[in-house]
Every structure is written in C-alpha cells, then in structure tokens.
N, C-alpha and C positions, 0 to 999 in steps of 0.2 A: 595574237595575229600570226601571221604566215612567214615564218623566217628562212625555213629548209629551201634551199635551190629547186628541189625536184617539185614541190610545193607551189612554189611561185610560180615556176614554169608550167605546171600544170593548170594552174587558175588562169595564167595569162593565155593560154592555148585555148581556153573555155571561154575567152572574152570577160572574165571576170576580173575586178579590180584585187590587186595583191593583197590589201587587207581585208577580209571577208566584214561584213556588217557586222558590229555585236550588238547583240539583242542582249537585254538585261531584265529580267524580272525582278520587280520589288514592291512590295507593299508597304515598306519601311522609308522607303527615298533612298538616295545615296550622296556620299560626299562630292558632287560634281568638281568644287575648287580644288580639293586634295587628291584626287585621284588620277593618274596619269593619262588612264582611257578616255575619258571624258575632254581633254585638254590637247587633243591631236587632230587638229582639222581633217586631215585625210583620213582617219579612220570614222566611218558613219556609224554611229551608236543610234538604236531604239531602245528608249525605257517603255518596257511594258509595264504599267502601272494604275495605281487609282488617283482619283481628284485628289484625296486627302494628301498624297504624297507629293502632287505637282506644285500646289502652293507653295510651300517653303523652298521648292526649287526653281521658281519662276523667274527670278532674276538671273541666276546660273544659266537656265535654257535659253533664256532671250540673246544672251551674249553667245551663244554656241550655236549658230545655225546648223551645224552638222548633226546637232541631237535632235530626235525625233522623238516626243511624249506619246505614245498610243496609250491613252487613258480608258481604261474599264469602269465601269458601273460595280460597286463592290459585290454586287449580286451574280455578276459574269465571272465564267471561269477562264482557264487556261485555253479551252477549247475554241472560245471566242474571240480571245486574244488573238491566236494564231490564225482565225479568219481575216482578222486585221492586218496581221502581216502578210498573208498571201495577198491582200489588197493592194498593200504597198511594194508588190512584186517579189517578198521573200516566199521561197518555196522549200529551200532546204535549211536546217538550222541544226548546228552544234550547240548542245547545252553543257553547260557547267555549272555545277550545284550538288547541293548535298541530298541526304534521303527524302527529306520532305519534297523536294521539288520532282526528284525522279520518282517518287509515287503518285504525287499529282500528274505528272505528263505520263507515264505508263496506264495510270487509270484511266486517263481521259482518251487512250487510244492514240496519241500524239507521237508514240515513240515507235522507232522498226529498228535501231539497233543502238546496245548500250556498249560504250567503251570505258572499261572500269578498272582504274590502277590502285591497287591496294598497298599502301606504303608498309615498311617493316618497322616504322618508327612508329611510338604510342601518339595516339591523338585522338581526340573525341571520346566518345564511349565504346570500350572494349566490346568486339563482338558484334556490333550493331550491324544489322544487314543494310545493304545499298536500298533493298525494298522490302515495303511492308507486308507484302503479300506473298506468293509463290509464282516465280514467273516459268511460262511456257515457252522455253527459249532454246535455240541450238546454239554451242559453243562452235565459234567461228574460229578463233584463235585463243590460246590459253598459253602465255610466256612468262617463264618464272625468270627473277634476276639472277645476275651470277656475280662474283666478285662483290666488288664496291656495292651493288643492286642486291645483293642475297637478301632474301624475306621481300622482294617485290613481286608483285604477281601482275600481271597484264593480261586482261580478258576482252574478247570481243563477242559479244552474244546477239544473236538476230532473234528478236521478239516474234512468237507466234500468237501468243495472247497473254493478257495478264490474268492470274487465278487469285481472286479477291480470297482473302482470309473467309472462312464458314463463319458467320457471326454465332451459329450453335443456338442454343435454346433461346428465347425473348430474355435479354437485359445480361447474358451471359459473356459478352464479348469473346473477341476471336478466341479459336482454338489452338 
C-alpha cells in the first residue's frame, strides 16, 4: 500500500484513493483468511485467476465484497486478463512477482517499466536472471546501497521491446 507522505499526497492530488487497487495474479489460489491484504475493506483487491482457483475460495470471496475475482479461461493469458482489468477501469498496474511472472508480462508486451531491487542477501537460485530473454531497455536509474544496504542494487529500466531467446535449430532449445 502507499505509506509515504509524498505518495499519499500525489495520489490524493490525482483524485486516486490512498491504497491503490491490489491486483493479485494466481493460478494456485491464495489464503484469503490468513493474509492481511485480503482482510482490509478499504483496500480493493482484484484476483486475476482461473475457475479452478475460485471454487475453494468462494465462501471467503462472498464474505469480502471488496475483492473482485476476474476469472480467465485456462487458455487465456495475461493479455486477456489485462483487457478485463481495463474494463474495470484499471489502466495502470504495478506488479510484484518473480521471474516467471516478469517474463510472461514482458513477452506479452504488457510492461513499460521495470523496477528491480536485488538484495545482498542470498535467496532463491543464485545468478537467476529477472527475465528469461534479453531485454531491449534503457537504464533510467541504477542506485547501489550504502552502509546497512551495501550490496543492494535498485534499477529502473524502461523497456523498448523484449528480445526473446533464439530457439536455434529445431529441438536445440535456447542459446
């Protein structure tokens, strides 16, 4: 959500609510009862999901009218999901996720800017790239942490176009 005074003021000046709409893509479902995000009526949440995920969450969703489930057919992708979000009046999205979601969003042409924070602490698989392909992007900002944040790198990249891996000869896989 938005906590910094500058961001709160900026959203207010734009006529936007303090907490932005939270869009959560999931093909596995979420723990609605356990997670704070889903239990604050002032925070509108949109679940971008498939029918198989909605059924186990049906009772929890019915008790939380501030949560909207946008249900996609399993054959539909994120582009179709984003079109449905646009129909709900959502035009700008900040996505938080891992490399699989980032790759899907970039490959679908749904991303304009990437804000990437790399931690100095180990986690996940070492040397795993944020994107599976090669990005055609301009570096807008690259900041390196100091003192307690030594090793942390923050980058803002503006994407020109995704450059997908070359599949090489048939059956050879990415090069």
